[in-house]
TORGUKE-950715 format. One line per field, with one value per residue (C-alpha): y, x, z. Coordinates in pm, whole numbers, padded with zeros to 5 digits. Layout:
<recs>
py Y;... .
px X;... .
pz Z;... .
</recs>
This chain:
<recs>
py -02640;-02617;-02832;-03040;-03133;-03348;-03567;-03414;-03316;-03020;-02886;-02736;-02638;-02648;-02463;-02637;-02477;-02200;-02130;-01915;-01614;-01493;-01141;-00862;-00880;-00618;-00292;-00026;00266;00576;00926;01247;01603;01673;01988;01969;01731;01652;01629;01378;01139;00807;00849;00540;00572;00323;00454;00752;00960;00943;01069;01336;01444;01416;01515;01721;01664;01603;01925;01977;01967;01662;01429;01156;01106;01163;00892;00662;00641;00636;00363;00142;00185;00060;-00272;-00262;-00085;-00032;00244;00426;00784;01047;01393;01498;01821;02038;02445;02469;02713;02755;03042;03267;03536;03816;03709;03916;04145;04340;04291;04505;04781;04902;05130;04931;05011;04846;04781;04619;04250;04203;04339;04278;04194;04356;04019;03688;03433;03119;02964;03145;02980;03184;03513;03707;03989;04261;04484;04792;04607;04275;03959;03812;03474;03570;03550;03323;03365;03399;03245;03425;03793;03868;03804;03783;03883;03719;04055;04368;04563;04897;05205;05305;05252;05032;04733;04518;04196;04024;03747;03514;03240;02914;02572;02341;01971;01773;01757;01670;01970;02204;02062;02114;02444;02660;02505;02786;03067;03166;03167;03566;03492;03621;03404;03129;02922;02654;02314;02229;02396;02464;02744;02575;02749;03105;03043;03000;03257;03254;03459;03470;03605;03673;03829;03868;04212;04096;03826;04046;04428;04712;05019;05301;05615;05797;05539;05539;05586;05933;06008;06326;06183;05847;05572;05437;05101;04928;05157;04969;05271;05346;05630;05589;05791;05570;05301;05188;05010;04754;04485;04360;04066;04172;04127;04456;04487;04840;04754;04679;04526;04270;04136;04173;04144;04271;04156;04445;04426;04695;05016;05355;05585;05652;05439;05062;04896;04653;04377;04136;03850;03508;03638;03511;03819;04062;04346;04653;04755;04594;04899;05259;05306;05613;05853;05824;05448;05228;04966;04623;04453;04065;03863;03709;03355;03426;03186;02907;02887;02821;03142;03415;03335;03449;03296;02919;02685;02598;02965;03012;02681;02836;03039;03329;03593;03485;03635;03647;03343;03192;03230;03104;03038;02950;02856;02930;02960;03317;03272;02933;02754;02471;02433;02626;02870;03207;03335;03709;03593;03677;03320;03158;03237;02921;02683;02849;02745;02470;02427;02573;02553;02666;02778;02738;02935;03169;03043;02751;02551;02541;02228;02105;01962;01608;01702;01758;02057;02362;02605;02731;02651;02330;02247;02395;02214;01879;01911;02125;01968;02308;02579;02566;02803;03036;03293;03519;03812;04102;04364;04397;04048;04100;03867;03587;03264;03427;03219;03477;03280;03470;03745;04097;04009;04134;03847;03961;03864;04138;04076;04240;04453;04345;04024;03928;03817;03647;03609;03365;03469;03381;03001;02864;02552;02384;02169;01972;01775;01722;01375;01443;01540;01241;01009;01168;01112;00735;00689;00708;00341;00212;00057;-00282;-00338;-00072;00013;-00257;-00226;-00468;-00278;00055;00248;00504;00719;00980;00956;01291;01378;01345;01197;01253;00980;00737;00857;00837;00473;00377;00498;00322;00002;00087;00115;-00229;-00393;-00251;-00373;-00696;-00754;-00565;-00500;-00172;-00083;00139;00308;00463;00828;01017;01182;00811;00718;01001;01217;01000;00931;00651;00305;00184;00487;00427;00082;00213;00490;00219;-00042;00230;00362;00044;-00103;00173;00035;-00232;-00588;-00670;-00945;-00682;-00465;-00471;-00258;-00191;-00020;00294;00520;00468;00722;00780;01014;01267;01331;01620;01834;01670;01598;01293;01247;00991;00829;00601;00264;00130;00222;-00049;-00294;-00297;-00282;-00599;-00762;-00636;-00782;-01117;-01123;-01081;-01323;-01582;-01569;-01377;-01675;-01633;-01447;-01084;-01104;-01237;-01241;-01395;-01141;-00877;-00674;-00320;-00100;00245;00280;00451;00370;00356;00587;00299;-00046;-00276;-00524;-00884;-00777;-00506;-00718;-00960;-00681;-00549;-00885;-01023;-00658;-00687;-00505;-00621;-00501;-00373;-00453;-00346;-00635;-00569;-00689;-00833;-00530;-00402;-00637;-00710;-00937;-01044;-01140;-01068;-00889;-00683;-00964;-01000;-01344;-01666;-01761;-01852;-01508;-01350;-01398;-01181;-01480;-01662;-01329;-01260;-01625;-01597;-01254;-01410;-01729;-01508;-01264;-01518;-01754;-01503;-01332;-01683;-01728;-01432;-01639;-01877;-01595;-01649;-02012;-02295;-02431;-02793;-03086;-02942;-02602;-02753;-02980;-02713;-02476;-02761;-02849;-02478;-02404;-02759;-02715;-02371;-02481;-02788;-02536;-02330;-02622;-02720;-02379;-02437;-02194;-02466;-02813;-02959;-02837;-02958;-02828;-02904;-02790;-03042;-03123;-03145;-02761;-02664;-02798;-02742;-02451;-02271;-02321;-02203;-01885;-01849;-01901;-02116;-02221;-02371;-02450;-02425;-02574;-02480;-02581;-02314;-02343;-02166;-01956;-02054;-01797;-01961;-02207;-02412;-02579;-02869;-02936;-03238;-03377;-03733;-03950;-04118;-04487;-04420;-04478;-04195;-04451;-04482;-04132;-03973;-04214 .
px 03437;03743;04029;04217;04572;04588;04344;04091;03731;03572;03250;02996;02622;02341;02030;01698;01490;01341;00984;00703;00704;00419;00312;00099;-00257;-00451;-00289;-00520;-00510;-00715;-00679;-00888;-00903;-00774;-00719;-00353;-00061;00155;00031;00097;00274;00214;00191;00177;-00090;-00113;-00394;-00604;-00387;-00124;-00421;-00499;-00125;-00049;-00384;-00541;-00917;-01218;-01431;-01765;-01600;-01367;-01525;-01627;-01282;-01131;-01399;-01346;-00986;-01057;-01317;-01086;-00840;-01110;-01028;-00657;-00350;-00192;-00313;-00165;-00303;-00243;-00373;-00499;-00344;-00628;-00622;-00519;-00247;00057;00012;00330;00508;00426;00115;-00111;00141;00009;00209;00009;-00265;-00426;-00691;-00986;-01038;-01348;-01125;-00830;-00828;-00491;-00266;00095;00212;00497;00591;00601;00340;00273;-00011;-00355;-00486;-00202;-00353;-00649;-00775;-01021;-01213;-01339;-01282;-01481;-01275;-01307;-01185;-01271;-00928;-00632;-00257;-00076;00270;00423;00382;00029;-00329;-00640;-00977;-01255;-01442;-01241;-01288;-01478;-01273;-01195;-00928;-00926;-00837;-00545;-00361;-00255;-00001;-00167;00077;00240;00157;00423;00291;00552;00926;01053;00889;01015;01372;01332;01196;01227;01542;01757;01543;01371;01023;00995;00726;00898;01123;00879;00578;00358;00459;00169;-00090;-00434;-00609;-00448;-00128;-00286;-00259;00105;00344;00729;00955;01319;01560;01878;02080;02158;02013;01679;01670;01724;01822;01838;01731;01961;01919;01737;01454;01302;00928;00825;00521;00388;00397;00439;00241;-00020;-00115;-00332;-00208;-00196;-00077;00282;00430;00810;01072;01084;00820;01005;01248;00970;00781;00404;00458;00775;00835;00889;01038;01027;01250;00967;01083;00799;00995;00632;00702;00438;00351;00341;-00020;00031;00240;00143;00433;00533;00275;00287;-00015;00054;-00083;00073;00248;00080;-00220;-00524;-00690;-00464;-00403;-00210;00082;00106;00295;00386;00644;00830;00882;01248;01252;01503;01311;01433;01287;01301;01179;00849;00979;01291;01206;01183;01552;01855;02046;02047;02181;02549;02872;02835;03117;03187;03227;03460;03641;03727;04003;03853;03649;03292;03062;02688;02604;02335;01969;01667;01347;00969;00680;00354;-00015;-00112;-00488;-00557;-00633;-00402;-00365;-00654;-00422;-00354;-00038;-00140;-00428;-00342;-00230;-00176;00189;00349;00033;00041;00392;00413;00824;01139;01451;01756;02106;02076;02328;02355;02649;02586;02886;02812;02806;02669;02903;02793;02906;02574;02457;02342;02245;01898;01745;01864;01769;01437;01340;01425;01268;00976;00627;00477;00712;00949;01232;01195;01441;01675;01510;01477;01600;01831;01996;02143;02434;02256;02345;02664;03017;03214;03560;03715;03967;03867;03501;03340;03326;03034;02690;02437;02210;01872;01835;01459;01298;01166;00822;00650;00284;00179;-00144;-00334;-00319;-00631;-00826;-00982;-01280;-01319;-01114;-01206;-01243;-00897;-00757;-00865;-00771;-00416;-00398;-00507;-00241;00011;-00101;-00070;00269;00250;00622;00679;00390;00249;-00144;-00420;-00743;-00842;-01111;-01304;-01373;-01631;-01818;-01863;-02217;-02366;-02194;-01860;-01942;-01969;-01641;-01468;-01573;-01501;-01146;-01102;-01225;-00973;-00686;-00778;-00784;-00450;-00285;-00482;-00329;-00599;-00946;-01146;-01427;-01697;-01998;-02302;-02333;-02453;-02735;-02875;-02933;-02849;-03192;-03407;-03713;-03843;-03643;-03784;-03630;-03322;-03298;-03350;-03077;-02821;-02882;-02889;-02544;-02377;-02525;-02335;-02015;-01804;-01772;-01469;-01385;-01131;-01430;-01671;-01999;-02181;-02518;-02464;-02398;-02379;-02448;-02191;-02052;-01774;-01629;-01401;-01703;-01972;-02214;-02350;-02258;-02341;-02009;-01975;-01942;-01655;-01395;-01591;-01611;-01249;-01177;-01362;-01132;-00841;-00987;-01077;-00702;-00634;-00868;-00886;-00714;-00774;-00984;-01256;-01570;-01554;-01959;-02176;-02245;-01897;-01647;-01910;-02028;-01980;-01854;-01972;-02308;-02574;-02826;-02800;-02902;-03055;-03129;-03280;-03524;-03540;-03724;-03472;-03192;-03312;-03303;-02939;-02783;-02815;-02714;-02354;-02442;-02366;-02635;-02542;-02822;-02906;-03083;-03265;-03072;-02792;-02607;-02529;-02376;-02230;-02483;-02312;-01989;-02005;-01743;-01867;-01823;-02144;-02063;-02086;-01782;-01589;-01442;-01777;-01694;-01481;-01317;-01220;-01086;-00858;-00773;-00625;-00463;-00288;-00173;-00062;00146;00322;00391;00490;00740;00911;00924;01150;01425;01407;01519;01838;01886;01870;01542;01623;01458;01653;01491;01171;01152;01290;01028;00758;00914;00869;00505;00334;00402;00248;-00066;-00077;-00087;-00334;-00554;-00517;-00645;-00957;-00884;-00861;-01018;-00760;-00463;-00200;00129;00258;00621;00826;00897;00539;00496;00870;00934;01253;01091;00981;01349;01498;01277;01440;01106;01006;00637;00450;00079;-00105;-00458;-00678;-01010;-01122;-01327;-01669;-01849;-02209;-02451;-02796;-02911;-03245;-03385;-03651;-03872;-04086;-04348;-04379;-04676;-04609;-04498;-04347;-03972;-03747;-03593;-03921;-03957;-03600;-03429 .
pz -00330;-00129;-00212;00040;-00007;00285;00501;00698;00747;00577;00728;00492;00560;00344;00437;00360;00628;00406;00496;00382;00612;00809;00670;00817;00678;00883;00793;00699;00452;00426;00243;00297;00445;00801;00986;01009;00946;00647;00299;00030;00248;00409;00780;00992;01287;01570;01796;01816;02038;01751;01517;01735;01763;01376;01225;01469;01619;01413;01335;01146;00821;00848;01075;00844;00755;01097;01250;00969;01095;01442;01400;01226;01499;01735;01612;01460;01556;01204;00974;00703;00661;00369;00392;00078;-00096;-00151;-00072;00269;00350;00600;00858;00816;01000;00778;00634;00452;00288;00003;-00303;-00539;-00559;-00880;-01008;-01214;-01550;-01736;-02028;-01860;-01758;-01686;-01408;-01336;-01005;-00831;-00677;-00852;-00752;-00918;-00721;-00751;-00430;-00235;-00333;-00247;-00444;-00319;-00557;-00376;-00043;-00156;-00196;-00551;-00694;-01051;-01183;-01282;-01263;-01577;-01532;-01235;-01285;-01413;-01307;-01533;-01443;-01569;-01588;-01596;-01254;-01261;-01240;-00880;-00617;-00291;-00506;-00382;-00440;-00113;-00088;00163;00237;00109;00122;00268;00211;00401;00531;00180;00034;00282;00231;-00164;-00162;00157;00360;00209;00365;00019;00150;00171;00425;00745;01003;01071;00936;01066;01003;00806;00636;00819;01000;01340;01264;01325;01689;01703;01817;01830;02072;01995;02277;02102;02347;02699;02709;02555;02820;03118;03137;03375;03190;03172;03359;03085;03113;03454;03580;03497;03688;03778;04134;04281;04154;04407;04503;04273;03985;03638;03399;03449;03267;03157;02965;02643;02577;02256;02516;02595;02423;02486;02741;02898;03269;03454;03797;04004;04286;04535;04863;04796;04472;04285;03898;03643;03288;03007;02865;02629;02528;02413;02363;02706;02916;02988;03089;03351;03578;03838;03683;03640;03880;03722;03867;03706;03973;03974;04179;04521;04675;04622;04312;04368;04074;03890;04012;03786;03601;03529;03208;03158;02861;02942;02927;03113;03387;03148;03088;03322;03194;02939;02596;02528;02383;02351;02469;02093;01986;02291;02201;01850;01907;01752;01918;01809;02065;02135;01941;02126;02130;02302;02112;02252;02049;02228;02174;02115;02149;02323;02018;02062;02448;02556;02724;02573;02695;02697;02946;03319;03460;03132;03053;03136;03039;02692;02614;02354;02301;02436;02251;02452;02401;02020;01779;01512;01364;01106;01218;01588;01764;02111;02362;02229;01868;01712;01543;01750;01450;01541;01189;01157;01528;01509;01182;01340;01679;01644;01567;01506;01313;01015;01028;00704;00716;00943;01123;00887;01137;01416;01328;00996;01022;01201;00989;00871;00915;01105;01102;00795;00861;00872;00951;01279;01515;01719;01617;01606;01892;01919;02221;02273;02204;01876;01840;01529;01528;01256;01050;00729;00776;00586;00572;00285;00415;00103;-00146;-00510;-00655;-00817;-00531;-00342;-00603;-00602;-00223;-00258;-00541;-00256;-00195;-00541;-00535;-00395;-00395;-00157;00023;00240;00296;00306;00385;00207;00331;00109;00393;00307;-00022;-00187;-00300;-00637;-00932;-00745;-00503;-00792;-00938;-00621;-00537;-00915;-00865;-00528;-00697;-00970;-00725;-00576;-00892;-00990;-00711;-00669;-00316;-00096;-00050;-00061;00143;00045;00219;00024;-00011;00301;00137;00025;00390;00637;00682;00450;00640;00414;00451;00120;-00033;00149;00010;-00354;-00310;-00158;-00437;-00702;-00598;-00590;-00914;-01076;-00962;-01152;-01041;-00825;-00558;-00409;-00299;-00009;00000;00318;00385;00549;00850;01229;01476;01739;01983;01937;02244;02111;02018;02270;01967;01802;01421;01135;01024;00719;00821;00603;00869;01084;00835;00743;01120;01168;00904;01104;01427;01276;01199;01546;01711;01433;01072;00763;00617;00853;00796;00963;00968;01220;01587;01664;01492;01324;01624;01544;01814;01932;01757;01898;01601;01216;00981;00771;00954;00679;00733;00629;00293;00243;00314;00048;-00194;-00073;-00059;-00403;-00508;-00344;-00048;00297;00537;00892;01129;01472;01658;01984;02271;02033;01911;01578;01337;00993;00857;00534;00390;00008;-00201;-00502;-00753;-00964;-01122;-00913;-00789;-00459;-00477;-00399;-00023;00170;00361;00027;-00116;00178;00198;-00148;-00083;00226;00035;-00259;-00077;00147;-00101;-00371;-00099;-00028;-00399;-00460;-00286;-00604;-00834;-00998;-00890;-01132;-01268;-01189;-00986;-00672;-00688;-00774;-00471;-00239;-00349;-00282;00056;00146;00019;00140;00501;00472;00313;00542;00833;00668;00633;01000;01080;00890;00588;00311;00281;00030;-00181;-00443;-00541;-00906;-00959;-01141;-01530;-01601;-01583;-01603;-01955;-02157;-02321;-01976;-01829;-02183;-02132;-01758;-01619;-01303;-01300;-00989;-00989;-00697;-00647;-00349;-00218;-00010;00316;00267;00533;00628;00510;00517;00769;00725;01033;00994;01296;01250;01488;01523;01678;01989;01916;01601;01583;01443;01202;01036;00947;00960;00755 .
</recs>
């Protein structure tokens, strides 16, 4: 306390306004296989557009997981997604490089590789031209065959690529240029990367150049109108895709389609119909060559303002980079197809620098690997070009060093290849992905969806792992559907009932899990087909929607809040008799009623024993109360356990509970936090105890309507009581 030495007024503030905070209760979580996007990392997704941009569109191998996510987003706008780390690989610039050949020998099972490779999934081995997977990698330098290959040649080991799971993995392993896979790789693993091309223009000459006198049109005679094959002195001065100009009065430009020693095959630039020369081209005509993307930039690369300002003769440090679609797989436009050149461009990066210290006018880095890695959504920089650019990335400020960067005369082109999908994930891989949600202190998630359920016993193992995750955190609910084979394609509804019950009977009792009855049939607009998709994304979504329209302690089932969206039909539509079997077995039926839609017709948790916690609304009520009050209680840490702190805690919690009571979540409550439960022994152990008693509100599951016929002249009081 401040000490006053003369009369006066000292003002102090004591804050007794602490309240229990409102916390999010509708954050979904999902892990599984996707066609693209980062692995081993939680990515927030707010809508279907973001889902497509980050993880790609659904396909025939991942649609169950993909639409589980999309269906949840139909009801809520907060989803956390983890792409499982499976065998998918990044596309790379020099993919498919052979790193060893050998002659088979029936007595030899071990072969030493010329290049060290630690991951067997990054190798392709062919025996007599046929791919084999019957081998393992020993350390980094040799492979052992399951069966020794027979004697013969044509046996090769091919380095297929790399797996860059996420941004941090790249920074830890490849940011220094040690990838040894060429100049670029796709941003993340998957077949999608094979559609990427990267064009680099590293000099003014590569951008636009009038060829010297020794490289002109060299025809036996003049080239006539309509000709598409032009003979030149040296075809090596050109690249496929180059734009050429033959000094025609019309100004017509042409695209180089192919090159054969001295012959350029051309077509009219950006003309969807192609076409040859529009006028006669005279022999010995001087040719002007331009980079195929020259018109996407304001000027040629040269010497940057930063380089000019260094007081040193640093020159030719600039370059342009274009990331484009080489086959139409990403944009629908192949840049090599007539009329598609501009439409197939994905990204442009202008006036970057080869110098590691280069700056933009705004003071940010202009160094091309750094800029590309930060801004590109499609590629990683992996290394400087192997030829024609030996000093790129070199600091050219020391005395005695050549101050002019090597500049490739022709543009550099990198076509990414050998990217590969892995369309499935093992239970272990899925469990590892879901484990990113395991830390309740750092990961805020409330509604975890199991997504697809693997077939056979793997489905049970996956579901069991999901329940174990929820039980370990104890602050979320996991939603699980039966295996696809249990209900989809099964013609007998009695068999479907038995299958579903048997599957869930094998799972542990838990109030942190919710089971549903099956799959819905829905339209896939991306592939123009109908697909069966598990319902757990919808059921979790109903809980999220309930939070938005009511409160977490309301039941998500029934006609008011339990309407399933986007369902054409159900794979399994249980009757009343079948629902009577499923509901006591902890399965919440999803039912389509004629004229009334498809409805979640239950609100049970997976708890087997009789308890208030066998209802979703009660479980989520307590999760909400526990999380909110526990968060508020953290502010009591390191305070004194005395009557003031105890009263302060009660004054914080009781208004919160009265609010929940007023919103129909509880019928009554009591908070005990005083000397009765904070004894001297408790205080001496540096503990603080509060006992919070809750009477939860109950949802209606069963309605009985009694209709009584009464004779005329008889008073209702005589029969009704």
